[in-house]
C-alpha positions as CSV (number, residue, x, y, z in Angstrom):
1,M,136.4,80.7,36.9
2,S,136.2,78.3,33.9
3,E,139.6,76.8,34.6
4,A,138.8,76.3,38.3
5,L,135.5,74.7,37.4
6,D,137.2,72.4,34.9
7,G,139.6,71.2,37.7
8,I,136.7,70.6,40.1
9,L,134.8,68.6,37.6
10,A,137.8,66.6,36.5
11,A,138.6,65.7,40.1
12,L,135.0,64.7,40.8
13,A,134.9,62.5,37.6
14,D,136.7,59.7,39.5
15,P,134.4,57.5,41.7
16,H,137.1,57.0,44.3
17,R,137.5,60.7,44.7
18,R,133.7,61.2,45.0
19,R,133.6,58.5,47.7
20,A,136.5,60.3,49.5
21,I,134.5,63.6,49.3
22,D,131.5,61.7,50.8
23,L,133.6,60.5,53.7
24,L,135.1,64.0,54.2
25,R,131.6,65.5,54.4
26,E,131.2,63.6,57.6
27,R,134.4,64.8,59.2
28,P,138.1,65.4,58.5
29,R,140.1,62.2,58.1
30,R,143.7,61.0,58.0
31,A,145.0,59.8,54.6
32,G,145.4,56.3,55.9
33,E,141.9,56.2,57.2
34,L,140.6,57.3,53.8
35,A,142.7,54.7,52.0
36,A,141.4,51.9,54.3
37,S,137.8,53.0,54.0
38,L,138.0,53.1,50.2
39,G,140.1,49.9,49.9
40,L,143.0,51.7,48.2
41,T,146.7,51.4,48.7
42,P,148.4,54.4,50.3
43,P,150.1,55.4,47.1
44,A,146.8,55.2,45.2
45,M,145.1,57.3,47.9
46,S,147.9,59.8,47.7
47,R,147.4,60.3,44.0
48,H,143.7,60.8,44.5
49,L,144.3,63.2,47.4
50,R,146.8,65.2,45.3
51,A,144.2,65.6,42.6
52,L,141.6,66.7,45.1
53,R,144.1,69.2,46.6
54,Q,145.1,70.6,43.2
55,S,141.4,71.2,42.4
56,G,141.0,73.0,45.7
57,L,138.3,70.7,47.0
58,V,140.3,69.6,50.0
59,E,143.1,70.9,52.2
60,E,145.5,69.1,54.4
61,S,146.8,69.9,57.8
62,H,149.3,68.3,60.1
63,P,148.5,67.8,63.8
64,E,150.9,69.3,66.3
65,F,151.7,65.9,67.8
66,D,153.1,64.4,64.5
67,A,154.0,66.3,61.4
68,R,154.0,63.1,59.3
69,V,150.3,62.6,59.8
70,R,148.1,64.4,57.2
71,V,144.5,65.2,57.9
72,Y,142.2,66.2,55.1
73,R,139.1,68.3,55.2
74,L,136.8,69.8,52.6
75,R,137.0,73.4,51.5
76,P,133.6,75.0,51.0
77,E,134.5,77.5,48.3
78,P,135.0,75.1,45.3
79,M,131.6,73.4,46.0
80,A,130.0,76.8,46.2
81,R,131.4,77.6,42.8
82,L,130.2,74.3,41.4
83,K,126.7,74.9,42.9
84,A,126.5,78.4,41.4
85,W,127.5,77.0,38.0
86,L,124.9,74.2,38.2
87,E,122.2,76.7,39.3
88,A,123.0,78.9,36.3
89,A,122.8,75.9,34.0
90,E,119.5,74.8,35.5
91,D,118.1,78.3,35.1
92,H,119.1,78.3,31.4
93,W,117.3,74.9,30.8
94,V,114.2,76.0,32.7
95,D,114.0,79.0,30.5
96,Q,114.5,76.9,27.4
97,L,111.9,74.3,28.4
98,T,109.4,77.0,29.3
99,A,109.8,78.6,25.9
100,L,109.5,75.2,24.2
101,K,106.3,74.5,26.2
102,A,104.8,77.9,25.2
103,H,105.7,77.3,21.6
104,V,104.2,73.8,21.5
105,E,101.1,74.9,23.3
106,G,100.7,77.9,21.0
107,N,100.9,75.8,17.9
108,S,98.4,73.2,19.1
109,K,95.6,75.8,19.5
């Protein structure tokens, strides 16, 4: 799981990729539509989409009417993995801060 999570976080580190994810949350989109919305050239968008595909965050499909067209959509599984990791990290820090609070309050009495 660690390697998959590393790939997800690396892909999300780029602001263009995060903006692409935001657009794809609304609905699936063509690569050209994403590039135009983000103000990127098609080759630049292609590099970002490749990174998102490799991380597993998005998948591509080809409509029956034109195999050259690529439509991208989000995959829910990677985000679920990320959410689970964040919840575990949050639980850890809640426990740590609760213990710190108890320690500070115990020493002040």
